[in-house]
C-alpha positions as CSV (number, residue, x, y, z in Angstrom):
1,M,3.7,-32.7,34.3
2,D,4.9,-36.3,34.1
3,S,8.4,-36.4,32.7
4,G,8.0,-39.8,31.2
5,C,8.5,-40.3,27.5
6,G,4.8,-40.5,26.8
7,A,3.6,-37.4,28.7
8,T,1.8,-35.4,26.0
9,H,-0.3,-32.9,28.1
10,V,0.0,-30.7,31.1
11,T,-2.8,-29.5,33.3
12,L,-2.9,-25.7,33.7
13,N,-3.6,-24.0,37.0
14,D,-7.3,-23.4,35.9
15,G,-7.8,-27.1,35.2
16,H,-7.7,-27.1,31.4
17,R,-5.2,-29.4,29.7
18,M,-2.6,-28.2,27.2
19,P,-0.6,-30.4,24.8
20,V,3.1,-30.0,25.7
21,L,4.2,-29.7,22.1
22,G,2.7,-27.0,19.9
23,F,2.9,-26.2,16.2
24,G,4.1,-22.6,15.6
25,T,2.7,-20.6,12.7
26,Y,5.0,-17.6,12.6
27,A,6.5,-17.5,9.2
28,P,7.4,-14.0,8.0
29,N,9.2,-14.9,4.8
30,V,6.8,-17.4,3.2
31,P,3.5,-16.8,1.3
32,K,0.5,-16.7,3.6
33,S,-1.1,-19.6,1.7
34,L,1.6,-21.9,3.1
35,A,0.3,-21.3,6.6
36,E,-3.0,-23.0,5.6
37,E,-1.2,-26.0,4.1
38,A,1.3,-26.3,7.0
39,T,-1.5,-26.2,9.5
40,K,-3.4,-28.9,7.7
41,E,-0.2,-31.0,7.6
42,A,0.5,-30.5,11.3
43,I,-3.0,-31.6,12.3
44,K,-2.8,-34.5,9.9
45,V,0.4,-35.9,11.4
46,G,-0.9,-35.4,15.0
47,Y,-0.3,-31.9,16.4
48,R,-3.2,-30.8,18.5
49,H,-1.8,-27.5,19.8
50,I,-1.6,-24.7,17.3
51,D,0.2,-21.5,18.3
52,G,-0.7,-18.3,16.4
53,A,-1.0,-14.5,16.8
54,Y,-2.6,-11.4,15.4
55,L,1.0,-10.2,14.7
56,Y,1.6,-13.0,12.4
57,R,-1.0,-11.7,9.9
58,N,-2.0,-15.2,8.9
59,E,-4.7,-16.2,11.3
60,A,-7.3,-16.3,8.4
61,E,-5.1,-18.9,6.6
62,V,-4.4,-20.9,9.8
63,G,-8.2,-20.8,10.5
64,K,-8.9,-22.2,7.0
65,G,-6.4,-25.1,7.7
66,I,-8.2,-25.8,11.0
67,K,-11.6,-25.7,9.5
68,A,-10.5,-28.1,6.7
69,K,-9.3,-30.7,9.1
70,I,-12.5,-30.4,11.2
71,S,-14.6,-30.7,8.1
72,D,-12.8,-33.8,6.8
73,G,-13.3,-35.5,10.1
74,T,-9.6,-35.6,11.2
75,V,-10.4,-33.8,14.4
76,K,-13.2,-32.2,16.3
77,R,-12.9,-28.6,17.6
78,E,-12.6,-29.9,21.1
79,D,-9.5,-32.0,20.1
80,L,-7.6,-28.8,19.3
81,F,-5.8,-26.3,21.5
82,Y,-5.4,-22.9,19.8
83,T,-3.3,-20.1,21.3
84,G,-3.8,-16.5,20.2
85,K,-2.0,-13.4,21.3
86,L,-3.0,-9.9,22.2
87,W,-0.9,-7.5,20.3
88,N,0.8,-4.4,21.8
89,T,-1.5,-1.8,20.2
90,F,-4.5,-3.3,21.9
91,H,-3.4,-3.1,25.6
92,K,-5.9,-0.4,26.5
93,P,-8.6,-2.4,28.5
94,E,-11.4,-1.2,26.1
95,L,-9.5,-2.7,23.1
96,V,-8.8,-6.2,24.5
97,R,-12.0,-7.8,23.6
98,T,-12.1,-6.1,20.2
99,A,-8.7,-7.6,19.4
100,L,-9.8,-11.1,20.6
101,E,-12.9,-10.9,18.5
102,M,-10.9,-10.0,15.4
103,S,-8.8,-13.1,15.8
104,L,-11.9,-15.2,16.4
105,K,-13.4,-13.9,13.2
106,D,-10.3,-14.5,11.1
107,L,-9.9,-18.0,12.6
108,Q,-13.6,-18.9,12.2
109,L,-13.6,-20.0,15.8
110,D,-16.1,-19.4,18.6
111,Y,-13.5,-19.5,21.3
112,L,-9.7,-19.7,21.9
113,D,-8.2,-22.2,24.2
114,L,-5.6,-19.8,25.3
115,Y,-5.1,-16.0,24.9
116,I,-1.9,-14.4,26.0
117,I,-0.6,-10.8,26.2
118,H,2.1,-11.1,23.5
119,F,4.5,-8.6,25.0
120,P,4.5,-6.3,28.0
121,I,5.3,-3.2,26.0
122,S,2.3,-1.1,25.0
123,L,2.3,0.7,21.6
124,K,0.2,3.5,20.4
125,A,-3.3,2.2,19.5
126,G,-4.4,2.4,15.9
127,G,-4.2,0.6,12.6
128,D,-0.4,0.3,12.4
129,I,1.0,-2.9,14.0
130,F,4.3,-1.0,14.5
131,P,3.4,2.7,14.9
132,V,6.5,4.9,14.3
133,D,7.2,8.6,14.4
134,G,8.9,10.7,11.7
135,N,12.3,9.3,12.8
136,G,11.2,5.7,12.5
137,K,11.1,5.1,16.2
138,L,8.3,3.1,17.7
139,I,5.6,5.2,19.4
140,F,5.0,3.8,22.9
141,D,2.0,4.2,25.1
142,T,3.5,4.4,28.6
143,K,0.2,5.2,30.3
144,V,-1.3,1.7,30.0
145,D,-1.3,-0.3,33.2
146,L,-0.7,-4.0,32.5
147,C,-2.8,-4.9,35.5
148,E,-5.8,-3.2,33.8
149,T,-5.0,-5.0,30.6
150,W,-5.1,-8.2,32.6
151,A,-8.4,-7.4,34.1
152,A,-9.8,-7.1,30.6
153,M,-8.3,-10.5,29.8
154,E,-10.2,-11.9,32.8
155,E,-13.4,-10.4,31.4
156,C,-12.8,-12.2,28.1
157,K,-12.5,-15.5,30.0
158,D,-15.7,-14.8,31.9
159,A,-17.5,-14.1,28.7
160,G,-16.5,-17.6,27.3
161,L,-14.5,-16.2,24.5
162,V,-11.3,-17.9,25.8
163,K,-10.8,-20.8,28.1
164,S,-7.4,-19.8,29.6
165,I,-5.4,-16.6,29.8
166,G,-1.7,-16.0,30.1
167,V,1.3,-13.8,29.2
168,S,4.3,-13.9,27.0
169,N,7.8,-12.3,27.3
170,F,7.1,-11.2,30.9
171,N,10.0,-11.2,33.4
172,C,9.7,-12.2,37.1
173,S,8.9,-8.7,38.3
174,Q,6.1,-8.2,35.7
175,L,4.6,-11.6,36.6
176,E,4.7,-10.7,40.3
177,R,2.8,-7.5,39.5
178,I,0.0,-9.4,37.9
179,L,0.0,-12.0,40.7
180,N,-0.2,-9.3,43.3
181,K,-2.9,-7.3,41.5
182,P,-5.7,-6.3,43.9
183,G,-8.8,-8.3,43.0
184,L,-7.0,-10.8,40.9
185,K,-9.5,-13.3,39.6
186,Y,-7.3,-15.6,37.5
187,K,-3.6,-16.2,37.6
188,P,-1.8,-16.4,34.3
189,V,-1.7,-20.1,33.3
190,C,1.6,-19.7,31.3
191,N,4.4,-17.4,30.3
192,Q,5.6,-17.9,26.8
193,V,9.2,-16.8,26.3
194,E,12.2,-17.5,24.1
195,C,13.8,-20.6,25.5
196,T,16.8,-22.5,24.0
197,F,19.7,-24.3,25.4
198,Y,21.7,-21.1,24.8
199,L,19.1,-19.2,26.9
200,N,17.6,-21.8,29.2
201,Q,15.6,-19.4,31.4
202,S,16.5,-21.4,34.5
203,K,15.6,-18.6,36.9
204,L,12.3,-17.8,35.2
205,L,11.5,-21.5,34.9
206,E,11.9,-22.0,38.7
207,F,9.9,-18.8,39.4
208,C,7.0,-20.1,37.3
209,K,7.1,-23.6,38.7
210,G,6.9,-22.2,42.2
211,R,3.7,-20.4,41.3
212,D,2.0,-23.1,39.2
213,I,2.6,-21.2,35.9
214,I,3.7,-23.1,32.9
215,L,6.8,-21.8,31.1
216,E,6.2,-22.2,27.4
217,G,9.2,-21.9,25.0
218,Y,9.4,-20.4,21.6
219,G,12.4,-20.3,19.4
220,V,13.4,-23.7,20.8
221,L,14.9,-24.7,17.4
222,G,16.5,-21.3,16.9
223,S,15.0,-18.2,15.4
224,S,13.5,-17.6,11.9
225,R,16.7,-15.5,11.4
226,D,14.5,-12.7,10.1
227,P,17.1,-9.8,9.7
228,V,14.5,-7.3,10.9
229,W,14.6,-9.0,14.4
230,I,17.7,-11.2,14.5
231,D,21.4,-10.3,14.6
232,Q,22.8,-12.3,11.7
233,S,26.1,-12.9,13.4
234,T,24.5,-15.1,16.1
235,P,25.3,-18.8,15.9
236,L,23.0,-21.3,14.3
237,L,21.4,-23.1,17.2
238,L,21.0,-26.5,15.5
239,E,24.6,-26.6,14.4
240,D,25.9,-26.7,18.0
241,T,28.5,-29.5,18.2
242,V,27.4,-30.9,21.6
243,L,23.8,-31.1,20.4
244,N,24.8,-32.8,17.2
245,A,27.0,-35.3,19.0
246,I,24.1,-36.3,21.3
247,A,21.7,-36.5,18.3
248,A,24.1,-38.7,16.3
249,R,24.6,-41.1,19.3
250,L,20.8,-41.4,19.8
251,K,20.1,-41.5,16.1
252,K,17.8,-38.5,16.4
253,T,17.8,-35.2,14.6
254,P,19.3,-32.2,16.4
255,A,15.8,-30.6,16.5
256,Q,14.4,-33.7,18.2
257,V,17.0,-33.5,20.9
258,A,16.5,-29.8,21.4
259,I,12.8,-30.3,21.8
260,R,13.2,-33.3,24.1
261,Y,15.6,-31.3,26.3
262,Q,13.0,-28.7,27.0
263,L,10.2,-31.2,27.6
264,Q,12.2,-33.0,30.2
265,R,12.8,-29.7,32.0
266,G,9.0,-29.2,32.2
267,V,8.9,-26.6,29.4
268,V,6.0,-26.6,27.0
269,V,7.5,-26.3,23.5
270,V,6.3,-24.4,20.4
271,A,8.2,-25.9,17.4
272,K,7.9,-24.2,14.0
273,S,8.5,-25.6,10.5
274,F,6.7,-25.3,7.2
275,N,8.6,-28.3,5.8
276,A,6.4,-31.5,5.8
277,K,9.2,-33.8,6.7
278,R,10.4,-31.7,9.6
279,I,6.8,-31.0,10.8
280,Q,6.5,-34.8,11.3
281,E,10.0,-35.3,12.7
282,N,9.6,-32.6,15.3
283,L,6.6,-34.5,16.7
284,Q,8.6,-37.7,17.2
285,V,10.0,-36.8,20.6
286,F,8.0,-39.0,22.9
287,D,9.8,-42.3,22.2
288,F,13.1,-41.5,23.9
289,Q,14.7,-39.7,26.9
290,L,17.9,-37.9,27.4
291,S,20.1,-39.3,30.2
292,P,21.0,-37.2,33.2
293,E,24.5,-36.9,31.7
294,D,23.0,-35.6,28.4
295,M,20.8,-33.2,30.2
296,A,23.8,-31.8,32.2
297,S,25.7,-31.4,28.9
298,M,22.9,-29.4,27.5
299,D,22.5,-27.3,30.6
300,A,26.2,-26.4,30.3
301,L,25.5,-24.8,26.9
302,N,23.6,-21.9,28.4
303,R,25.2,-18.6,27.7
304,N,22.2,-16.3,28.2
305,L,22.2,-15.6,24.4
306,R,18.9,-14.0,23.4
307,Y,18.1,-14.1,19.7
308,L,15.0,-11.9,19.9
309,D,15.9,-9.0,22.1
310,A,13.3,-6.4,20.7
311,I,16.0,-3.8,20.1
312,G,13.5,-1.1,19.2
313,C,11.9,-1.3,22.6
314,H,14.9,-0.9,24.8
315,D,13.8,2.6,25.9
316,H,10.4,1.5,27.1
317,P,9.9,1.4,30.9
318,E,8.4,-2.1,30.6
319,Y,11.2,-3.5,28.4
320,P,11.4,-7.0,30.0
321,F,14.8,-8.4,29.1
322,R,17.0,-6.5,31.5
323,E,16.3,-9.4,33.9
324,I,18.0,-12.7,33.2
């Protein structure tokens, strides 16, 4: 990826092109209808990469937003890059295509540009997104082989239901297992992980770069601070004093600087906001660069602080966050 200010796309290892800045649609604490309106606003102001997931339970609304902007002539389908995610209860190989087809139906799309395994932890198959036992503990499925799940992902690509396939929240060891899979047909094109200047994922970034896998960052602007997932005592990312000092000097918002930092490191960014002003501001990151000194100052903020650590999955043998 060209690190110049105007670099807006990256070429994946399968030849497809991906916009380096995506619009995130995860919004657990807002009405689903706002997902449609925010998606329309994002496409209107220039986003061409939309990041969604079955887990978010709003793909139907996001799909309506996409359809509206295609219908009014703002974009054509081929102008857009949509990422969907295979949820943990669909890891059995025979369920992978079923899950993908459910997302396609909700989105009113014929294909996805990218489909990724959302998390390496398999949960009990069934109708519950988070299946739990009588004590409220998640019910794992430890018999699923992620390499078999990956083979089913490859079949979806061969069927033309998705152009590219990748993973999310995988550590280096788990990626290696896929890459070393006997009969591997397609490498993952990306690994989408939490990536902030407090958790800069430098080891994982170098690992992925060395294997022509894009590191894609979520939570780049901090988490949604959903108390179900996030320790409320963790610091607010965008209030960091070093970040704000750089932003003030450059006359940019802290969010713009946080996004620009990741782009210059070669990280594809998913930025989320349902506020029209911030949706537009977050896209305005291609008209400036951070100096080497500013990049070094941001690098120094790393503290391996993970906002989303999936506490309920610590006991699973595939829990990915023991590696830094």
